[in-house]
C-alpha positions as CSV (number, residue, x, y, z in Angstrom):
1,X,9.7,33.4,-5.5
2,X,12.5,34.0,-7.8
3,X,15.8,34.8,-6.5
4,X,18.6,35.4,-9.2
5,X,22.1,37.0,-9.8
6,X,23.5,39.4,-8.8
7,X,23.4,37.3,-5.5
8,X,22.9,39.4,-2.3
9,X,23.1,37.3,1.1
10,X,19.7,35.6,1.9
11,X,19.3,36.4,5.4
12,X,17.6,40.1,5.3
13,X,18.6,43.0,7.6
14,X,17.3,43.7,11.2
15,X,15.8,47.2,11.6
16,X,18.9,48.1,14.0
17,X,21.3,47.4,11.1
18,X,22.9,50.1,9.1
19,X,20.7,49.1,6.3
20,X,17.5,49.0,8.1
21,X,14.8,46.5,8.5
22,X,14.2,43.9,5.5
23,X,13.0,40.5,5.4
24,X,15.2,38.2,3.3
25,X,14.1,36.2,0.4
26,X,13.9,33.0,2.4
27,X,11.7,34.6,5.1
28,X,9.3,36.0,2.3
29,X,9.1,32.6,0.9
30,X,8.5,30.8,4.0
31,X,5.9,27.9,3.5
32,X,6.4,28.1,-0.4
33,X,9.0,27.6,-3.2
34,X,12.1,29.8,-4.2
35,X,13.7,29.5,-7.6
36,X,17.3,30.0,-7.4
37,X,18.1,31.2,-11.1
38,X,21.8,30.8,-12.3
39,X,23.0,29.3,-9.0
40,X,26.4,28.8,-10.8
41,X,27.0,32.5,-10.5
42,X,26.6,32.8,-6.8
43,X,29.5,34.3,-5.0
44,X,31.1,32.3,-2.5
45,X,30.0,34.1,0.8
46,X,26.5,33.9,-0.6
47,X,27.0,30.1,-1.2
48,X,28.3,29.9,2.6
49,X,25.0,31.8,3.8
50,X,22.9,29.6,1.5
51,X,24.5,26.3,2.8
52,X,23.7,27.2,6.4
53,X,20.1,28.0,5.5
54,X,19.8,24.5,4.1
55,X,21.5,22.7,6.7
56,X,19.7,24.5,9.7
57,X,16.5,25.4,8.2
58,X,16.7,29.0,9.7
59,X,17.9,32.3,8.9
60,X,19.4,35.4,11.0
61,X,18.9,38.6,9.8
62,X,21.9,40.9,9.8
63,X,22.0,42.8,13.3
64,X,19.6,40.4,14.9
65,X,20.4,38.1,17.9
66,X,17.7,35.4,17.2
67,X,17.4,33.2,14.1
68,X,14.0,32.4,12.6
69,X,12.8,29.1,11.2
70,X,11.9,28.7,7.5
71,X,10.4,26.0,5.5
72,X,11.1,26.6,1.7
73,X,11.3,24.2,-1.0
74,X,14.3,25.2,-3.3
75,X,14.5,24.7,-7.1
76,X,17.8,25.9,-8.5
77,X,19.0,26.4,-12.4
78,X,22.2,27.0,-14.2
79,X,23.8,26.8,-17.5
80,X,27.1,26.0,-16.1
81,X,28.6,22.6,-15.3
82,X,28.2,22.7,-11.5
83,X,30.2,19.4,-11.2
84,X,33.0,20.9,-12.9
85,X,32.9,24.2,-11.0
86,X,33.1,22.1,-7.9
87,X,36.3,20.3,-9.3
88,X,37.8,23.8,-10.4
89,X,37.0,25.1,-6.9
90,X,34.3,27.9,-7.9
91,X,31.4,26.0,-6.2
92,X,31.0,24.5,-2.9
93,X,31.1,20.9,-3.0
94,X,28.5,20.4,0.1
95,X,26.3,23.1,-1.4
96,X,26.5,21.1,-4.7
97,X,25.3,17.7,-3.1
98,X,22.7,19.7,-0.9
99,X,21.1,21.2,-4.1
100,X,21.5,18.1,-6.4
101,X,18.9,15.8,-4.9
102,X,16.8,15.6,-8.1
103,X,18.5,16.7,-11.4
104,X,16.8,17.5,-14.6
105,X,18.9,18.3,-17.9
106,X,16.7,20.7,-20.3
107,X,18.3,20.2,-24.0
108,X,19.3,23.4,-25.7
109,X,16.3,25.1,-27.6
110,X,17.9,24.2,-31.0
111,X,17.1,20.6,-30.2
112,X,13.5,21.5,-29.2
113,X,12.3,23.2,-32.5
114,X,8.8,22.3,-31.4
115,X,8.8,24.6,-28.5
116,X,10.0,27.7,-30.2
117,X,6.6,28.6,-31.7
118,X,4.9,28.1,-28.3
119,X,7.3,29.9,-26.5
120,X,7.6,32.8,-28.9
121,X,3.9,33.3,-28.8
122,X,3.9,33.4,-24.9
123,X,6.6,36.0,-25.0
124,X,4.7,38.0,-27.6
125,X,1.9,38.2,-25.4
126,X,3.5,39.0,-22.3
127,X,5.6,41.7,-23.9
128,X,2.7,43.3,-25.4
129,X,0.9,43.5,-22.2
130,X,3.8,45.0,-20.3
131,X,4.7,47.3,-23.2
132,X,1.2,48.2,-24.0
133,X,1.3,47.2,-27.8
134,X,-1.1,45.8,-29.9
135,X,0.9,42.9,-31.2
136,X,-1.0,39.7,-30.7
137,X,0.9,37.2,-32.8
138,X,3.7,36.3,-35.2
139,X,3.2,36.0,-39.1
140,X,4.3,32.6,-40.6
141,X,7.3,34.3,-42.2
142,X,8.5,35.7,-38.8
143,X,8.1,32.3,-37.1
144,X,10.0,30.6,-40.0
145,X,13.1,33.0,-39.3
146,X,13.0,32.1,-35.5
147,X,12.7,28.3,-36.3
148,X,15.8,28.7,-38.6
149,X,18.0,30.5,-36.0
150,X,20.3,28.2,-33.9
151,X,19.6,30.2,-30.4
152,X,22.8,30.0,-28.9
153,X,21.4,31.8,-25.9
154,X,18.5,29.4,-25.6
155,X,15.4,30.7,-24.2
156,X,16.6,33.8,-22.6
157,X,17.8,34.9,-26.1
158,X,14.4,34.2,-27.8
159,X,12.7,36.1,-24.8
160,X,15.1,39.1,-25.4
161,X,14.7,38.7,-29.3
162,X,10.7,38.9,-28.9
163,X,10.9,41.7,-26.5
164,X,12.9,43.8,-28.9
165,X,10.8,42.8,-31.8
166,X,7.6,44.0,-29.9
167,X,9.1,47.2,-28.9
168,X,9.6,48.2,-32.9
169,X,6.4,46.5,-34.1
170,X,3.8,49.0,-35.6
171,X,0.8,46.4,-36.0
172,X,-0.9,43.6,-34.6
173,X,1.4,41.2,-36.2
174,X,5.1,40.6,-35.6
175,X,6.8,40.8,-39.0
176,X,10.2,39.6,-40.0
177,X,11.6,43.2,-40.3
178,X,10.7,43.4,-36.8
179,X,13.2,41.0,-35.8
180,X,17.0,41.7,-35.4
181,X,19.2,41.8,-38.4
182,X,21.0,38.7,-37.7
183,X,17.7,36.7,-37.8
184,X,16.5,38.3,-41.1
185,X,19.7,37.9,-43.0
186,X,21.8,35.3,-41.0
187,X,19.4,32.4,-40.6
188,X,18.6,31.8,-44.0
189,X,21.1,29.5,-46.1
190,X,22.0,31.2,-49.5
191,X,21.5,28.5,-52.3
192,X,24.1,29.4,-54.9
193,X,24.0,27.6,-58.2
194,X,27.4,29.0,-59.0
195,X,30.8,29.0,-57.0
196,X,31.0,31.9,-54.6
197,X,34.0,33.3,-56.5
198,X,31.5,34.3,-59.1
199,X,32.8,32.1,-61.9
200,X,30.1,31.0,-64.1
201,X,26.6,32.4,-63.6
202,X,27.2,35.8,-62.0
203,X,23.6,36.8,-62.0
204,X,22.1,33.9,-60.3
205,X,24.9,34.1,-57.4
206,X,24.6,37.6,-56.9
207,X,20.6,37.5,-56.9
208,X,20.7,34.5,-54.6
209,X,23.0,36.3,-52.3
210,X,21.0,39.5,-52.2
211,X,17.9,37.5,-51.7
212,X,19.4,35.6,-48.7
213,X,20.7,38.8,-47.1
214,X,17.6,40.9,-47.6
215,X,19.6,43.4,-49.8
216,X,22.6,43.8,-47.3
217,X,25.6,44.7,-49.5
218,X,28.0,44.0,-47.0
219,X,26.9,40.5,-46.1
220,X,26.3,39.7,-49.8
221,X,29.7,40.7,-50.7
222,X,31.1,38.6,-47.9
223,X,29.3,35.5,-48.9
224,X,30.3,35.9,-52.5
225,X,34.0,36.6,-51.4
226,X,34.2,40.1,-53.3
227,X,34.7,43.6,-52.2
228,X,31.6,45.9,-51.6
229,X,32.8,48.1,-54.4
230,X,33.4,45.1,-56.8
231,X,29.9,43.9,-56.2
232,X,28.4,47.2,-57.0
233,X,30.2,47.4,-60.1
234,X,29.0,43.9,-61.1
235,X,25.6,44.6,-60.1
236,X,25.7,47.8,-62.4
237,X,26.8,45.9,-65.4
238,X,24.2,43.3,-65.0
239,X,21.5,45.7,-64.1
240,X,20.8,44.3,-60.6
241,X,18.9,46.9,-58.4
242,X,19.5,46.2,-54.6
243,X,16.1,47.7,-53.8
244,X,14.4,44.7,-55.3
245,X,15.8,42.6,-52.5
246,X,15.4,44.8,-49.5
247,X,12.5,44.1,-47.0
248,X,9.7,46.8,-47.1
249,X,9.9,49.4,-44.3
């Protein structure tokens, strides 16, 4: 069972309480495993309740007089440095040591490029099923864009990106144009044969910038360090059409 932020208290509510009868997460997971996602975001009062469950192995519903034994294995995850959070007073030290029996550190996604393809395909199939879309895989060009992106948000960013792309995709294959703009124009380096101030080979520099940004004038102008109006003037003088560099709809 997965339990994630925002963090309610774990004990549930008795039928006589103001919120009515409801089993808590630990009751529901009794005899199994509960996954505590982003444990570092847990509020302090919830940390106290969780620590009590771990120490005593029992929960007491709000409004109840008797506690109930629970046997639950806990897996917790966070992107935060919990040791630092303990030092800063934002996370209970006793709870930290209760949870930190076996610690595994997963490298960021940018250091696990070999995982991007399998994860992306898994998310494509899962999102396609949930959204009832016909998408079944990514094109090599779309996968190339994913491999070039640094993924500062790691797997969650990849999952959200794929979900957005599946939402807008129109066929069985996820295309580069289905991806967010920052992946289409921001991940590919622009190889300029001339300085970015356009001294020298203007045509090569402009075409390289337009190609690398898929015809986005604003981004191309930023890379070339000129104004948008100035870029349009130079393109007109050189006979360069932006349409030749834009991705098909």
